[in-house]
C-alpha positions as a LaTeX table, in Angstrom:
\begin{tabular}{lrrr}
\hline
Residue & $x$ (\AA) & $y$ (\AA) & $z$ (\AA) \\
\hline
Met1 & $-122.47$ & $-307.94$ & 119.61 \\
Ala2 & $-120.38$ & $-306.40$ & 116.89 \\
Lys3 & $-117.66$ & $-308.48$ & 115.28 \\
Gly4 & $-114.99$ & $-306.55$ & 117.13 \\
Glu5 & $-116.47$ & $-307.58$ & 120.46 \\
Tyr6 & $-115.68$ & $-311.26$ & 119.96 \\
Thr7 & $-112.40$ & $-312.72$ & 121.12 \\
Ala8 & $-110.07$ & $-314.17$ & 118.51 \\
His9 & $-111.07$ & $-317.65$ & 119.64 \\
Gln10 & $-114.78$ & $-316.87$ & 119.27 \\
Gln11 & $-114.18$ & $-315.33$ & 115.83 \\
Lys12 & $-112.40$ & $-318.51$ & 114.72 \\
Ile13 & $-115.30$ & $-320.68$ & 115.94 \\
Ile14 & $-117.80$ & $-318.50$ & 114.08 \\
Ser15 & $-115.68$ & $-318.53$ & 110.94 \\
Asn16 & $-115.32$ & $-322.32$ & 111.05 \\
Tyr17 & $-119.07$ & $-322.71$ & 111.48 \\
Tyr18 & $-119.78$ & $-320.73$ & 108.32 \\
Asp19 & $-116.95$ & $-322.44$ & 106.43 \\
His20 & $-118.55$ & $-325.82$ & 107.18 \\
Leu21 & $-122.20$ & $-324.78$ & 107.00 \\
Asp22 & $-122.86$ & $-326.86$ & 103.88 \\
Thr23 & $-121.55$ & $-330.00$ & 105.60 \\
Ile24 & $-123.60$ & $-329.22$ & 108.71 \\
Leu25 & $-126.77$ & $-328.79$ & 106.64 \\
Leu26 & $-126.09$ & $-331.97$ & 104.65 \\
Thr27 & $-125.60$ & $-333.91$ & 107.86 \\
Arg28 & $-128.88$ & $-332.51$ & 109.15 \\
Leu29 & $-130.55$ & $-333.55$ & 105.89 \\
Gln30 & $-129.20$ & $-337.10$ & 106.28 \\
Glu31 & $-130.56$ & $-337.19$ & 109.83 \\
Leu32 & $-133.95$ & $-336.11$ & 108.46 \\
Val33 & $-133.83$ & $-339.04$ & 106.02 \\
Thr34 & $-133.38$ & $-341.38$ & 108.97 \\
Asp35 & $-136.20$ & $-339.69$ & 110.86 \\
Leu36 & $-138.45$ & $-339.98$ & 107.80 \\
Tyr37 & $-137.81$ & $-343.73$ & 107.62 \\
Leu38 & $-138.82$ & $-344.03$ & 111.26 \\
Ala39 & $-141.77$ & $-341.60$ & 111.22 \\
Asp40 & $-144.93$ & $-343.45$ & 112.13 \\
Thr41 & $-147.64$ & $-340.85$ & 111.53 \\
Pro42 & $-148.50$ & $-338.79$ & 108.43 \\
Gly43 & $-148.34$ & $-335.58$ & 110.50 \\
Lys44 & $-144.80$ & $-336.32$ & 111.62 \\
Gln45 & $-143.79$ & $-337.19$ & 108.06 \\
Asn46 & $-145.22$ & $-333.89$ & 106.78 \\
Arg47 & $-143.27$ & $-331.88$ & 109.36 \\
Leu48 & $-140.07$ & $-333.74$ & 108.50 \\
Trp49 & $-140.56$ & $-333.19$ & 104.76 \\
Gln50 & $-141.04$ & $-329.46$ & 105.42 \\
Arg51 & $-137.78$ & $-329.40$ & 107.38 \\
Ala52 & $-136.04$ & $-331.28$ & 104.55 \\
Gln53 & $-137.31$ & $-328.71$ & 102.06 \\
Lys54 & $-136.01$ & $-325.84$ & 104.19 \\
Ala55 & $-132.62$ & $-327.55$ & 104.51 \\
Met56 & $-132.41$ & $-328.00$ & 100.72 \\
Glu57 & $-133.30$ & $-324.35$ & 100.22 \\
Lys58 & $-130.56$ & $-323.28$ & 102.65 \\
Leu59 & $-128.14$ & $-325.49$ & 100.71 \\
Lys60 & $-129.16$ & $-323.57$ & 97.57 \\
Ile61 & $-130.22$ & $-326.71$ & 95.75 \\
Pro62 & $-131.81$ & $-325.74$ & 92.40 \\
Pro63 & $-135.57$ & $-325.18$ & 92.82 \\
Gln64 & $-136.49$ & $-327.71$ & 90.13 \\
Ile65 & $-134.65$ & $-330.46$ & 92.02 \\
Ile66 & $-136.31$ & $-329.49$ & 95.30 \\
Glu67 & $-139.68$ & $-329.45$ & 93.55 \\
His68 & $-139.05$ & $-332.90$ & 92.06 \\
Ile69 & $-138.05$ & $-334.40$ & 95.40 \\
Met70 & $-140.93$ & $-332.75$ & 97.23 \\
Ser71 & $-143.51$ & $-333.80$ & 94.63 \\
Arg72 & $-142.45$ & $-337.44$ & 94.88 \\
Arg73 & $-141.77$ & $-337.48$ & 98.62 \\
Asp74 & $-139.65$ & $-340.55$ & 98.07 \\
Ile75 & $-137.21$ & $-341.09$ & 100.91 \\
Val76 & $-134.86$ & $-343.12$ & 98.67 \\
Val77 & $-134.60$ & $-340.24$ & 96.18 \\
Leu78 & $-133.87$ & $-337.77$ & 98.99 \\
Ala79 & $-131.28$ & $-340.11$ & 100.52 \\
Arg80 & $-129.47$ & $-340.65$ & 97.21 \\
Asn81 & $-129.37$ & $-336.95$ & 96.45 \\
Ala82 & $-128.16$ & $-336.08$ & 99.95 \\
Glu83 & $-125.39$ & $-338.67$ & 99.58 \\
Glu84 & $-124.34$ & $-337.21$ & 96.21 \\
Trp85 & $-124.40$ & $-333.66$ & 97.56 \\
Leu86 & $-122.26$ & $-334.67$ & 100.53 \\
Ala87 & $-119.73$ & $-336.41$ & 98.27 \\
Ala88 & $-119.57$ & $-333.33$ & 96.03 \\
Ser89 & $-119.13$ & $-331.11$ & 99.08 \\
Arg90 & $-116.21$ & $-333.20$ & 100.29 \\
Lys91 & $-114.50$ & $-333.03$ & 96.89 \\
Lys92 & $-114.51$ & $-329.22$ & 97.09 \\
Arg93 & $-112.27$ & $-329.27$ & 100.15 \\
\hline
\end{tabular}
């Protein structure tokens, strides 16, 4: 569908989604932190860490920070950073 084929209401929904994409991704990252705390198998933890890495890349977190977090695989470090990023995101608005 081309942009012109959406109703005004649909265009507003799409626009709002992209305006708040950083908050959506940060919320998803925080949910991944919770899932990592609860993960009971190494395989599940690996999949969740991969998803966390992809979320950080989509958030355009500097590669050296992503690399540091991924090399340590410390849930506390990820949680603290996600909290700081969310706070910074809220200040922008």
